[in-house]
Structures are given as structure tokens and as C-alpha cells.
N, C-alpha and C positions, 0 to 999 in steps of 0.2 A: 362758206367763205366767198366773198364776192370776187369778181374778176379783177377789179382794181387792186384789191388787197393781195391777190396772187401775183400780179405783175410787180407790185411794190416789193414783195418778198423776193421775187426772182431778181430784180435789179439790185437789191441790197446784197444778195448772195453773189451776184456777178461782180459787184464793186469790191467785195471782200476778197473774192478769188483774184481779181486783177491786182489789188494791193499786195496780196500774198505772193503772187508771181513776181511782181517787181521787186519785192523785198528779197526773195530767194535769188533772183538774177543778180541783184546788187551785191549780195553777200558772197556769192560764189565767184563772180568774175572780177568786180572792182575791189572787193574786200581783200582778196589775195594780193593784188598789185600794191595796194596801200600798205599792207603788212610787210611785204618785201622791201618797199621803199623806206618804211620806218626802221626796219632792222638794219638796213644799210646806213641810214643816217645815224643811228645809235652807235654802230661799229665805227663810223668815221669820227664821231665825237669822242669815243673812248680812246681811239688812236691819237687824236689831237691832244687830249689831256695827258696821255702817257708821254707823248713827245715833249710837251711843256714841262712835265715833271723831270724828265731826263735832262732837258736843257738846263733847268735850275740846279739839278744835282751836279752836272758838269761844271757849271759856273762856280758853285760853292766849293767844289773839290779843287778847282784851279786856284781859287783865292786862298784856301787853307794851305795848299802846298807852297804858294808864294810866301805866306806869312810864316810857315814852319821853317823855311830855309833861313829867313831873317832871324828867327828865334834861335836857331842853332848857331848862326854866325855870331850874333851879338849877345847871346844868353849866357 
């Protein structure tokens, strides 16, 4: 095996090692932060939907009580 071929294999191995290291660092450090951020965003969205549904239920409940009183009086 010639020297240039050995150097080429060494550089390819070094590049693969470098890419693997970057991938692991990204996964361990930045990946966790994004996961926590996404979980918080999902929880906020769920709370927002629950509040919207509760508001709609309160509005409908108020309307039905108003109409039920009229039905009892004039029914």
C-alpha cells in the first residue's frame, strides 16, 4: 500500500471521526434543549385549547340558562 493511499485512508477516518463527534455533541447538548422547548410549547398549546373549550362551554351554558328561564316563564 502506497503512502498516499495510507494518508487518504487516515484523512477519511479523521473526517468520519470528526462528523461523529459533532453529531454526538449536537445530540447530547442541543437536542435536549430543543426537546424541553418543544415539550413546553406542546403543554402551552394544550392549555390554550383547554381554556378555549372551557370558555365555549361557559358561553353555551349561560345561553341555555337564559333561554330555560324564558321557557319556564312563558312555557
